[in-house]
N, C-alpha and C positions, 0 to 999 in steps of 0.2 A: 504494500500500500504506500509505503514511504517513497519508493521509486517512482510510482505513478504520479504522486504529488510533485516530486522533483522534476519529472519530465514536463508536466503541465506548467509549472512555474517557469522553467527555463524557456519553453516555447512562448509563453505569454510575454516574457521579457524580450525575447528576440523579435517577435512580431510587433510588440509595442514600440520598441526602439525604431524598428524599420518603418512602421506606420507614422510615428512622430516625425522622423526625419523626412519622409516623403511628403507629409502634410505641410511642414514648414518650408520645404524647398520646391513645392508644387511639381513634383516629378512622379514617375510611376513607381509602384511598389517593387517591381522586379529590378529596378536600377540599382538599389542599394542592398538588396537581400544578401548577395554573396559577400559584400564587404562587411556588413554587420555581422554575418556569421563568422567570418574569419577573425574579426576584431574580438568578439565575445569568446571564441574558442581560444585565442591566444591569451586573453585575460584570465580565463579559467585555468589554463595550463600554467601561467605564471604564478598564480596565487595558490595552486595546489601542489607545486613541486617544492622539494626541499634540497638545500645544499648547493644552490646555484651561485651565480655571480653576486647577487645581493647578500646572501648569507656570508659569503667569504669576505665581502667588503665590510660588513658589520663586524665580523670576527677580527679583522685587522684593525679597525677603528677602536674596538673594545680593548684589544691588546695594547695598542699605542696609548690609550688613555689610562688604563688601570695597571698595566704591566703583567696582567695574568694572561696566560695563553689559553685560549678557548679550544675545546675539542673540535676538530674539523668534521663537518657533516658530509657524508657521501651523497652525491647527487642522486635523488630518487624522485620518481614521478609515478603516482598511482592514479590512473584515470578513474573518474567517478561517473555517475549517471548524468550529471549536468554536462560534463565534457563530451560524453558520447552523443547526447542529444544535440548539443551545439554543433558537433562535427557532422552528424547526419543532416542537420538543417543546412549546413554549409554545402555539403555535397549535393543535396537536392536543389539548393539555390543555384549552384554552378550549372547543373544540368538544365535547369529552367532558363537561366540566362543564355546559355549556348543555344538552346532550342528557340528562344524568343528572338535572338539576334543572329540567327544562322544566315540570314540573307546578307549580313555585313561581312561574313567570313569568306 
């Protein structure tokens, strides 16, 4: 049940952001669907991964300030339901954009 709620909330955020952007820019929904999907997928990936550049930078700053050496975190990414939902939305949006604009290719 929790996964279904996560999927619904993720889709509502993606569609809501896309609709809001198209409403304010007076463009078509399909124009920004892929870019919104990529943006949200990257944001979810960035905030659910551990031990990346940001963590190492914070460790170096902490060591320089306090003198204590922090334990290094190994890079780890464990995808969750929101990430998969956003990724599937992005793939579907890419296929829809290619189909919609196939006459331009």
